[in-house]
N, C-alpha and C positions, 0 to 999 in steps of 0.2 A: 458549325457550332455556333452557339450565342456567345455573348460577352458574359464573364463573369459576374455574378452579383455580390452585393455586399454580405449578405447573409451566407452565401457558400464560403466566401473567404472567412467570415468570422468562424463557421463550423469547421472548416480545414485547419485554420490556424490553432483553434482550441483542441482538436484532436491531434495535432503534430505535438503540442506542449503535454497533453496528456500521455502520448505514447512515450515521449521522451522520459517523463517522470516515471512510467511504467517500467522503462528498460532500466533505469538507474535503480529502481525500487528491487526489480528483481535481481540485478547484479549485487546489490548490498545484501540481500537475503542469502544469495548462493555463498557470499564470503562469510556471514554469519553462521551458516549451517556447517561449513567445511573448515574454517579455521577460526571464526569467532570464539570458541569456548577455549582453545589454545592460547589465543592471544589475551584474553582476560585471566586466564590462570597465570601465565607469565608474568602480566603486570601486577597482578596481586603479589606474587613471589620477589618481584623487585621492590615493593613498597616496604621501607622501614618499619620494621616490627616493634614501633613505639607502643602499640595497643595489641598484644596477640588476641585479645578477647576480640576485638572489632576486625581484625583479620580472619579470625575464625569464622564469624557469622556473614562477613563477605564470602568467603570460599563455600559455606553451606548453601547461601542463597544461590550462588553460581551454580554448584552442583544439581540442586533441586531443579532450577531453571533449565539446564541443560537436559535434565531428566525429561522433562515436560516435552521440549523440542525434540528428543529423540523417540519419545512416544508417537509423536504425530509426523514423523520425518517423511514418510512416504507420501502422505498427503500434501505436506509442504513442497516437496519436489515436485508433484503433481501440478499443485498450484501455482509455483514459480514457472514452470514450463509453459502452461497456458498463459500465464500472464505476460511472459515474454513474445510468445507468438502473436497474441492479439496486439500486444502493443506496436511490435514491429508493423503488422498489416495495417494498423492505424496510421502510422507514419506513412507508409509507402501509399496506400489508398489516399490519404490527404494530400500528398505531394502529387500524385497523378491528378487527383481531382481538380487542384489549383491550375493545372495544365490543361484542364477541360478535356481529360481524356476519359471516355466512357468506362473503361475498366477501373478508373479511379473511383468513380461513384460506386461501382458495384463492390469494390473491395472495402472501402472506407464503410458502406451500409453494413455488409457482411460481418465486419469487424465489430461495428457498433451494436448489433443484434447480439452477437455472441458475448460482446462484455456485458450487455445488459443481463443477460442469462447467468454468466459467470460471477458477477459482482457479488450477489446474494449468497451463491455457495462459499466463496472467499469469505465473505464477513462472518458467516457461520463457523467455519473454521478458526479465524483468528480470534473471534468472542469465545470460543471454547478454551483456546489456550490462555486467553486472558483471564478468564474465569477460574483457570486453574493456577495461574501464576500470580493472581491478585493475593491469595492468603499466603503465598511465600514472601511477597513483598512485605505484606502487614507483618508476618513473623520475624522479618528481618528488620523492619523499624523497630518492632519492640525490643528485640534482642540488642539493637544498637543503643537503645536508651539505657539498657541494663549494663552493658561493657563500657560505655564511654565516660562514665564516671571514673575518676582516679581509684587506684587500688584502697580498700577498705573504706571508702566513701559511697554514700547512698544518693541516688539521683533525686534531685530537687522534687518536693511534693507536685504531682499532678504532672510529671515530666513524661512518664510512660503512657498516661492517657493522650498527651499531646502528640507523642510520637504515632500511637494509634490512631489519631484523627487525622494526622499527616498522611498515613499509609492508605486510609480509606480515600482521602482527597485525590492522592495520585492515581489511585485505582478509577476513582470517578472521572478523573480528566481522561485515563484511556479509553473508557467508554464512550465518552462524549465524542471524542476525536474519531474513534473508530466508526461510531454510528454516523457522524456528520460527514465524515469524508465519504463513507458509502453512499449515503443518499445524495451527496452532490454528484459523484461520479454518475450515478443513475440516473438523475435529472438530465445531466448532460447527455448519456447515451440516448434516452427517450425522445430528447428534444431533436438530437441528431437524426434518429432514425424518422422520427415524424417529418423533418425538413427534407432529407434526401428522398423520401418517398412520395414527396408532392408532384403531381403531374408537371407543373411549371418548371420545377427543379430537372426532373428528368428530361424534359424536353430542351433544356439547355446543353444537353449533351448528345442529342440527336444530330445525325450528319446533317449539314447544309444541303438544302436543296439546289441542285445544278441549276445555274443561271444560263440565260441565253436560250434562242430557240431550240425546240426538240424535234428531232426527225424520226419520223417512224419507219 
């Protein structure tokens, strides 16, 4: 087998980083789906009830958000499972490819192709959830503006409009991050697939030709 090139090293190292991030993200999503709601409810219950209206608004937003997650729970679990499998395959394939093992290139190439197909589907699921939780966030920000004022006092002029604008900005940032990250991942997957499929790269993993005289 030939000596590892700089391009191959770069692709493998980035794949390991992306895979580790995928594993951490998947584990975080599992924790959020299993105990996240109970932990957030417990934290709300422990807060001093200085402003019962604000606490009620937070509880309402939490319940509505959890309801959206429960609505798509089966799809989220499938997505998380696929994400963990692909992330682990990417890590294993990249490590083996760094060792110049032919199986590593095949595993990494398959993981990148599968991830390239999986990422748009996951983005559609995530965007659907963001689309439904966006109005919940906007309503929470508006309610927060109403209940944050002291009892008997009215919010300053334009305060509710400002809170509404902030909620729209939060949702807009969510969309930018979602689409930007999906595009970045897909670009890497596409470049990685293209690079690993090159005949010159494939030849790096070919068994070395036997040296010395050959006897028939």
